[in-house]
Legacy VTK file of the C-alpha trace (Angstrom):
# vtk DataFile Version 3.0
C-alpha trace
ASCII
DATASET POLYDATA
POINTS 549 float
2.430 -4.099 68.190
4.001 -6.668 62.786
8.872 -11.793 57.315
8.481 -8.702 61.719
7.618 -8.245 60.340
12.397 -8.336 57.917
12.411 -4.798 56.889
13.171 -4.011 60.268
16.699 -5.508 60.189
16.036 -6.009 56.490
14.826 -9.598 56.303
12.196 -8.334 53.969
13.815 -5.045 53.395
13.377 -1.814 51.567
13.912 -1.759 47.874
15.198 1.794 47.683
13.015 3.285 44.984
9.888 2.015 46.680
11.052 2.603 50.222
7.699 4.023 51.226
6.160 0.564 51.217
8.750 -2.067 52.087
8.310 -5.373 53.841
10.059 -5.155 57.174
11.429 -7.725 59.585
8.626 -6.759 61.871
6.175 -7.113 58.985
7.576 -10.522 58.047
7.787 -11.769 61.606
4.368 -10.649 62.752
2.671 -12.168 59.763
4.766 -15.294 59.724
3.656 -16.304 63.162
0.005 -15.375 62.664
-0.359 -14.541 66.317
2.771 -12.443 66.602
4.987 -14.989 68.340
8.492 -15.613 67.189
11.814 -15.633 68.904
12.499 -18.722 70.976
13.745 -17.666 74.367
14.632 -19.605 77.522
13.342 -19.243 81.071
9.668 -19.883 81.086
7.686 -19.593 84.271
10.340 -18.202 86.567
8.775 -14.768 86.711
6.538 -13.738 89.543
2.808 -14.456 89.386
0.102 -12.531 87.607
-2.837 -10.558 88.893
-3.389 -10.458 92.623
-6.283 -8.034 92.762
-9.460 -8.369 94.757
-11.227 -10.390 92.031
-14.482 -8.554 92.603
-13.992 -5.255 90.805
-11.856 -2.256 91.616
-8.130 -2.142 90.939
-5.896 -5.161 90.509
-2.334 -4.773 91.692
-0.708 -6.668 88.818
-1.510 -7.739 85.279
0.517 -10.590 83.806
0.902 -10.586 80.021
2.587 -13.208 77.874
4.728 -12.737 74.795
7.743 -14.272 73.136
11.328 -13.033 73.311
12.273 -9.364 73.075
15.725 -8.445 71.787
15.776 -4.840 73.006
13.412 -2.176 74.313
14.139 -0.063 71.269
12.438 -0.347 67.897
15.649 0.732 66.200
17.161 -2.604 67.208
14.113 -4.742 67.942
11.474 -3.856 65.389
9.364 -6.908 66.139
5.744 -7.316 67.141
6.468 -8.628 70.604
8.566 -5.560 71.452
5.349 -3.574 71.163
3.869 -5.271 74.233
5.949 -3.172 76.674
6.912 -0.294 74.349
3.379 0.662 73.264
2.373 1.435 76.860
5.588 3.024 78.058
7.468 4.859 75.291
4.989 6.990 73.373
4.966 8.303 69.816
3.574 11.457 68.227
0.436 9.740 66.922
-1.574 6.612 67.604
-4.541 4.706 66.188
-7.958 4.866 67.829
-10.360 1.919 68.053
-11.508 2.614 64.490
-7.860 2.608 63.314
-7.933 6.314 62.572
-4.861 8.431 63.269
-5.195 10.572 66.391
-2.712 12.721 68.379
-0.697 11.262 71.236
2.445 13.257 72.083
1.483 15.605 69.300
-1.255 17.993 70.331
-2.098 18.329 66.641
-0.503 17.952 63.236
-1.061 19.190 59.719
0.206 18.602 56.218
0.185 21.973 54.450
1.558 20.426 51.247
2.551 16.932 50.058
6.146 17.355 51.275
5.613 18.979 54.673
4.367 17.749 58.048
4.063 20.087 61.026
3.643 18.596 64.519
2.596 20.662 67.545
4.108 18.934 70.580
2.100 18.748 73.813
3.347 21.035 76.550
4.022 19.912 80.108
4.582 16.241 79.228
7.066 14.552 81.534
9.264 11.505 81.157
9.311 8.852 83.862
12.135 10.677 85.647
10.250 13.989 85.730
12.197 15.765 82.988
10.082 17.540 80.397
9.514 16.498 76.786
10.974 18.989 74.292
10.745 19.561 70.568
14.483 18.833 70.473
13.723 15.304 71.716
11.233 14.806 68.907
13.711 16.017 66.285
16.401 13.748 67.717
14.104 10.703 67.895
13.181 10.988 64.213
16.707 11.788 63.046
18.084 8.831 64.979
16.525 6.459 62.443
18.421 8.245 59.677
21.797 7.847 61.367
23.912 5.151 59.670
25.750 4.608 62.940
22.472 3.584 64.599
21.551 1.245 61.722
17.897 1.390 62.654
15.765 -1.558 61.606
12.972 0.889 60.793
15.188 3.328 58.931
13.434 2.443 55.682
10.371 4.358 56.904
12.339 7.613 56.905
14.124 7.393 53.571
11.976 10.210 52.164
12.926 12.595 54.993
14.974 15.552 53.819
15.041 17.546 57.060
13.638 17.590 60.607
13.656 20.944 62.373
12.335 22.678 65.440
10.538 25.569 63.733
8.893 27.158 66.794
8.416 26.515 70.468
7.109 22.932 70.724
6.765 22.719 66.945
8.576 20.239 64.688
8.505 20.426 60.890
9.475 17.477 58.724
10.253 18.108 55.066
10.246 15.203 52.619
12.181 14.818 49.380
9.188 13.123 47.769
5.574 12.463 48.760
5.131 9.604 51.189
1.496 8.712 51.927
2.534 6.624 54.933
4.693 9.095 56.822
1.979 10.112 59.269
1.214 6.456 60.043
4.903 5.834 60.741
4.573 8.253 63.651
2.475 5.663 65.492
5.597 3.586 66.150
8.355 6.208 66.206
9.237 6.188 69.892
10.096 9.579 71.366
12.923 9.424 73.905
15.019 12.114 75.630
18.002 13.136 73.547
20.555 13.443 76.364
19.542 10.167 78.028
19.613 8.226 74.751
22.930 9.691 73.588
24.574 9.025 76.956
23.711 5.326 76.746
24.798 4.973 73.130
24.778 1.349 71.994
23.492 0.246 75.422
20.200 2.075 74.953
17.291 -0.348 75.230
19.414 -3.353 76.188
18.719 -5.589 79.207
20.789 -5.164 82.322
20.926 -4.244 85.987
19.650 -0.736 85.267
16.800 0.439 83.046
18.211 1.645 79.749
15.219 3.269 78.148
12.973 6.224 78.935
9.506 7.322 77.843
6.382 9.293 78.677
3.751 6.536 78.692
1.329 5.509 81.443
3.742 2.813 82.632
7.462 2.997 83.241
9.828 0.097 82.722
11.617 -0.828 85.938
13.267 -4.106 84.963
14.266 -5.882 81.757
15.667 -9.358 82.207
16.660 -10.880 78.889
14.730 -14.024 77.996
12.616 -13.676 81.122
10.620 -10.602 82.101
9.882 -6.936 81.508
8.398 -5.227 84.570
6.383 -2.036 84.210
5.026 0.082 87.037
2.528 2.908 87.050
4.101 6.202 85.928
3.226 8.761 88.575
4.351 11.558 86.252
1.846 10.567 83.569
-0.381 13.394 82.385
-3.564 11.295 82.596
-4.933 8.231 84.329
-2.364 5.444 83.915
-5.005 2.743 84.328
-6.121 0.247 86.951
-2.853 -1.643 87.446
0.001 -0.872 89.769
2.249 -3.191 87.804
2.298 -5.063 84.514
4.603 -8.068 84.205
5.395 -8.949 80.595
6.647 -12.516 80.693
8.792 -13.901 77.899
8.269 -17.477 76.676
10.150 -19.858 74.442
7.067 -21.144 72.669
3.316 -20.737 72.485
2.543 -24.088 74.074
4.433 -23.072 77.206
2.560 -19.774 77.186
-0.725 -21.672 77.030
0.336 -23.731 80.051
1.096 -20.483 81.887
-2.408 -19.256 81.113
-3.883 -22.498 82.410
-1.883 -22.261 85.636
-2.825 -18.606 86.237
0.717 -17.347 85.721
-0.404 -14.858 83.069
-3.691 -13.060 82.460
-3.575 -12.624 78.711
-1.664 -12.514 75.449
-2.004 -11.130 71.933
-0.426 -14.288 70.508
-3.056 -17.001 70.255
-2.108 -19.199 67.277
-5.085 -20.016 65.071
-4.801 -23.824 65.205
-4.942 -23.610 69.009
-7.870 -21.202 69.424
-10.170 -23.986 70.601
-7.611 -25.084 73.181
-7.382 -21.544 74.505
-11.179 -21.309 74.552
-11.242 -24.387 76.751
-9.043 -22.802 79.431
-11.304 -22.213 82.417
-12.014 -18.551 83.026
-10.489 -17.422 79.732
-12.024 -15.502 76.813
-10.612 -15.287 73.305
-11.308 -12.246 71.144
-10.978 -12.175 67.358
-10.574 -9.305 64.923
-10.627 -9.405 61.106
-7.107 -10.103 59.998
-4.731 -7.704 58.297
-2.127 -10.427 57.784
-1.373 -12.685 54.830
0.229 -16.123 54.617
1.616 -16.950 51.173
3.914 -19.187 49.207
6.372 -17.554 46.815
7.822 -18.793 43.524
11.170 -17.433 42.364
10.052 -16.511 38.863
13.656 -16.184 37.639
14.462 -19.846 38.371
13.257 -22.785 36.282
10.795 -24.390 36.458
8.996 -21.615 38.341
9.671 -19.121 35.571
6.861 -20.995 33.793
3.374 -19.694 34.626
1.933 -23.126 33.902
4.009 -24.673 36.686
2.821 -22.000 39.091
-0.774 -22.582 38.032
-0.373 -26.328 38.556
0.693 -25.688 42.148
-2.267 -23.355 42.646
-4.676 -26.120 41.651
-3.094 -28.599 44.091
-4.079 -27.055 47.407
-7.470 -27.095 49.098
-7.236 -23.766 50.869
-10.865 -23.630 51.985
-10.601 -27.096 53.480
-7.421 -26.101 55.308
-9.019 -22.929 56.663
-12.012 -24.902 57.909
-10.233 -27.941 59.312
-6.774 -26.707 60.220
-7.545 -23.159 61.339
-11.026 -23.723 62.692
-12.511 -21.169 60.313
-10.385 -18.390 61.875
-9.164 -17.169 58.486
-10.374 -16.362 54.979
-9.038 -17.880 51.767
-6.876 -15.219 50.109
-6.653 -14.226 46.461
-4.458 -11.154 46.942
-1.498 -10.120 49.017
-3.623 -7.237 50.332
-6.307 -8.259 52.850
-9.550 -6.377 52.115
-9.505 -4.805 55.583
-6.172 -3.148 54.715
-7.970 -0.733 52.390
-9.635 1.116 55.241
-11.724 3.907 53.763
-9.603 4.258 50.618
-12.080 2.344 48.441
-15.897 2.074 48.873
-17.069 -1.402 49.860
-18.941 -2.086 46.631
-15.884 -1.185 44.549
-13.681 -3.257 46.856
-15.949 -6.276 46.449
-15.933 -5.838 42.679
-12.122 -5.625 42.606
-11.596 -8.847 44.559
-14.196 -10.594 42.417
-12.000 -9.787 39.395
-8.897 -11.406 40.859
-8.239 -15.107 40.173
-9.300 -17.564 42.842
-7.917 -21.099 42.573
-9.482 -24.116 44.215
-8.376 -27.751 44.389
-8.721 -29.201 40.885
-6.349 -32.023 39.966
-7.613 -32.180 36.381
-6.758 -28.519 35.831
-3.393 -29.117 37.495
-2.696 -31.953 35.045
-3.543 -29.689 32.111
-1.263 -26.943 33.429
1.744 -29.204 34.008
1.219 -30.828 30.588
1.421 -27.385 28.974
4.599 -26.495 30.879
8.272 -26.959 30.077
8.363 -29.907 32.533
5.388 -32.063 31.503
6.922 -35.174 33.072
7.162 -33.515 36.479
10.099 -32.680 38.743
11.243 -32.648 42.359
11.736 -29.638 44.636
12.072 -28.930 48.346
10.311 -26.273 50.408
10.970 -25.331 53.998
8.935 -23.680 56.729
9.859 -22.432 60.207
9.128 -24.780 63.091
6.883 -22.172 64.732
4.451 -22.487 61.804
3.128 -26.010 62.226
-0.097 -25.124 60.408
1.840 -24.019 57.333
3.802 -27.264 57.433
0.558 -29.240 57.452
-0.771 -27.216 54.520
2.396 -27.914 52.551
2.204 -31.648 53.314
-1.381 -31.659 52.065
-0.245 -29.903 48.880
2.619 -32.364 48.417
0.182 -35.293 48.392
-1.892 -33.614 45.681
1.199 -32.747 43.638
2.085 -36.426 43.422
-0.949 -36.759 41.133
0.916 -34.677 38.524
4.307 -36.321 39.161
5.716 -33.397 41.142
7.585 -34.429 44.271
7.496 -31.692 46.935
9.796 -32.378 49.879
8.566 -30.455 52.919
11.240 -29.544 55.475
10.802 -28.063 58.942
13.695 -25.786 59.972
14.445 -23.605 63.006
13.342 -19.959 62.594
16.924 -18.596 62.463
17.733 -20.924 59.566
14.476 -19.948 57.834
15.380 -16.265 58.019
18.976 -16.891 56.947
17.912 -18.914 53.924
15.364 -16.270 52.944
18.086 -13.644 53.163
20.366 -15.720 50.943
17.774 -15.266 48.163
18.523 -18.648 46.615
15.328 -20.537 47.415
13.243 -21.514 44.372
10.077 -21.549 46.491
9.226 -20.736 50.086
6.629 -19.402 52.485
6.198 -15.984 54.037
3.752 -14.297 56.355
3.213 -10.560 56.441
1.493 -8.258 58.910
0.971 -4.517 58.568
2.848 -1.543 59.898
-0.218 0.591 59.272
-3.610 0.510 57.594
-2.976 0.974 53.884
-3.219 -1.407 50.916
0.205 -0.415 49.595
1.966 -1.484 52.794
2.848 -4.943 51.437
3.016 -4.258 47.716
6.133 -2.106 47.504
8.424 -4.665 49.072
6.984 -7.804 47.518
6.091 -6.842 43.944
8.592 -4.137 43.043
12.313 -3.437 43.090
15.216 -5.783 43.673
15.292 -5.677 47.465
15.079 -8.755 49.724
11.353 -8.233 50.289
10.697 -9.237 46.684
11.045 -12.955 47.404
9.645 -13.908 44.022
12.079 -11.663 42.099
9.033 -10.401 40.246
9.672 -7.399 38.012
7.068 -5.614 35.915
7.774 -2.075 34.626
4.066 -1.280 34.492
3.699 -2.211 38.157
6.754 -0.110 39.021
5.230 2.896 37.263
1.931 2.433 39.091
3.762 2.223 42.418
5.395 5.573 41.729
2.031 7.002 40.696
0.270 5.956 43.905
3.222 7.056 46.000
3.158 10.612 44.667
-0.623 10.984 44.320
-2.406 13.376 46.659
-5.884 12.337 45.497
-7.018 9.185 47.363
-9.060 8.069 44.365
-5.976 8.149 42.152
-4.018 6.134 44.701
-6.813 3.587 45.028
-7.085 3.015 41.295
-3.302 2.678 40.890
-3.121 0.086 43.678
-6.143 -1.767 42.300
-4.525 -1.905 38.867
-1.344 -3.324 40.410
-3.373 -6.188 41.860
-5.099 -6.777 38.525
-1.701 -7.060 36.850
0.182 -9.063 39.454
-2.184 -11.634 40.903
-2.839 -13.481 37.594
0.946 -13.811 37.174
1.111 -15.877 40.392
4.504 -14.829 41.745
2.869 -15.660 45.083
0.228 -18.263 45.853
-1.758 -16.811 48.730
-3.050 -19.235 51.346
-5.184 -17.235 53.765
-5.857 -13.977 55.558
-5.727 -15.095 59.207
-7.794 -13.494 61.916
-6.005 -11.855 64.841
-6.839 -13.586 68.121
-6.001 -12.631 71.687
-6.885 -14.201 75.034
-7.658 -12.632 78.394
-8.760 -13.896 81.774
-12.446 -13.316 82.471
-11.679 -11.213 85.534
-10.629 -8.538 83.015
-12.272 -6.939 79.989
-10.459 -5.893 76.823
-12.376 -3.323 74.774
-11.681 -2.441 71.153
-9.193 -5.155 70.166
-7.619 -4.490 66.752
-4.868 -6.191 64.734
-2.779 -3.022 65.200
-2.714 -3.257 69.003
1.077 -2.790 68.892
0.565 0.740 67.508
-1.905 1.638 70.272
-1.679 2.289 74.025
-3.262 -1.090 74.586
-3.295 -0.944 78.399
-6.029 1.694 78.148
-8.314 -1.023 76.792
-7.956 -3.367 79.791
-10.294 -2.955 82.752
-11.010 -5.079 85.794
-14.441 -6.617 86.239
LINES 2 548
2 3 4
544 5 6 7 8 9 10 11 12 13 14 15 16 17 18 19 20 21 22 23 24 25 26 27 28 29 30 31 32 33 34 35 36 37 38 39 40 41 42 43 44 45 46 47 48 49 50 51 52 53 54 55 56 57 58 59 60 61 62 63 64 65 66 67 68 69 70 71 72 73 74 75 76 77 78 79 80 81 82 83 84 85 86 87 88 89 90 91 92 93 94 95 96 97 98 99 100 101 102 103 104 105 106 107 108 109 110 111 112 113 114 115 116 117 118 119 120 121 122 123 124 125 126 127 128 129 130 131 132 133 134 135 136 137 138 139 140 141 142 143 144 145 146 147 148 149 150 151 152 153 154 155 156 157 158 159 160 161 162 163 164 165 166 167 168 169 170 171 172 173 174 175 176 177 178 179 180 181 182 183 184 185 186 187 188 189 190 191 192 193 194 195 196 197 198 199 200 201 202 203 204 205 206 207 208 209 210 211 212 213 214 215 216 217 218 219 220 221 222 223 224 225 226 227 228 229 230 231 232 233 234 235 236 237 238 239 240 241 242 243 244 245 246 247 248 249 250 251 252 253 254 255 256 257 258 259 260 261 262 263 264 265 266 267 268 269 270 271 272 273 274 275 276 277 278 279 280 281 282 283 284 285 286 287 288 289 290 291 292 293 294 295 296 297 298 299 300 301 302 303 304 305 306 307 308 309 310 311 312 313 314 315 316 317 318 319 320 321 322 323 324 325 326 327 328 329 330 331 332 333 334 335 336 337 338 339 340 341 342 343 344 345 346 347 348 349 350 351 352 353 354 355 356 357 358 359 360 361 362 363 364 365 366 367 368 369 370 371 372 373 374 375 376 377 378 379 380 381 382 383 384 385 386 387 388 389 390 391 392 393 394 395 396 397 398 399 400 401 402 403 404 405 406 407 408 409 410 411 412 413 414 415 416 417 418 419 420 421 422 423 424 425 426 427 428 429 430 431 432 433 434 435 436 437 438 439 440 441 442 443 444 445 446 447 448 449 450 451 452 453 454 455 456 457 458 459 460 461 462 463 464 465 466 467 468 469 470 471 472 473 474 475 476 477 478 479 480 481 482 483 484 485 486 487 488 489 490 491 492 493 494 495 496 497 498 499 500 501 502 503 504 505 506 507 508 509 510 511 512 513 514 515 516 517 518 519 520 521 522 523 524 525 526 527 528 529 530 531 532 533 534 535 536 537 538 539 540 541 542 543 544 545 546 547 548
């Protein structure tokens, strides 16, 4: 709404044992692009225009929203951030996040967890799909079970690996039984789309795909009436919605090949807003007449990984030398315009939510190592390594991440001072993903963004197990044991201490060199107001936050 990002399609996938906290495709993608943009798609400004309201208050007929390409209107086969733009306001889930990022009911009237292995959801009565048919508990059971079906091969199937059974246990009541505790299962219900069983089964593999007819169905305030691949998703007000759909008759979600073209569309009035403002371009977006940018503290992380099983990066001194050869604060200030915070952990502080008191959180992050540019320390580290005379290595970054490329070029200049030659290569995003999947790169870059608000969201996939999310191939039995401890703990304090101890163990080992925690930035035309912007907009009914001025 989230390397999107691959545990969704397994670019940063589940590691099996620690499936409760993998790194998904959506997680990888969302974070990698900082503003959520990714897939390059053709056909730019061909869609119809944006808002044509009265401009002086009241209701506007149309809202135009920009995003990058959408593969399918189905998270099972398009678990990417940009898919959340239309899906979050049209195909609802059992739960959602409020403005304070607390779980609240959506299609569930209520829910409870009577024991660590059981979740009971009371489904709202009288809820209708776009076509007027009524939501049933059977639909909810089907929608959850669908992600467990090997034939579906859901990109978000990892989130359900702890599910033992899903049953309709009473009228409009669904009970989910787990095989092991999963502290994230309730949060997963913020992006588990509920669709009608018969409709979805009838379409089979065509469900959610573009075409001449609409091939998805939901209960949200807007209904999808058109999905043109690489071009446009049209949503119209759902007259069967149980509440007020909002001020717009229509929302046009326009699909762009790149963020620069999207910016031009904003300048020309072809769109009214986007959630995908890249940090290096915030000032340019601010300069667009009649446009406001809104920032929220970031939940994302941009990092560099070292494959600790491959020489010379199996040597901690080499990794430390690299850490001393990048001026992260200078890059945040000059390259990102201050719209980020230098990172010393894979977990952004805001990801902790209420799990750890602020004073304890501050104390924890103060314990973790923080490297700054120091060529003399870099020289000492490389001299103490197995390659004191230096070496050469190549690193690649996806073309959509120009700011990361600039950071790497800055690092490469500093590395020359210690006789390390870093060749920086720009590659197309598909090649970047493919090479990450091949798991042969000695070093590389990743960006992560959350599925939900919890500090363990990133850790399980990146620091444990042998799955593709563990880019660094980092293995530590003590960390593995702590992951299992936090996963099964029912006491939040026990979970918090286990996760904190993981960070104390891992971060000094430097399997990843963290660059920054980027802010989340959106833009909207000043004829509209967006209230309560959060980095998890894709797990919220975001259209409820847009009003006309």
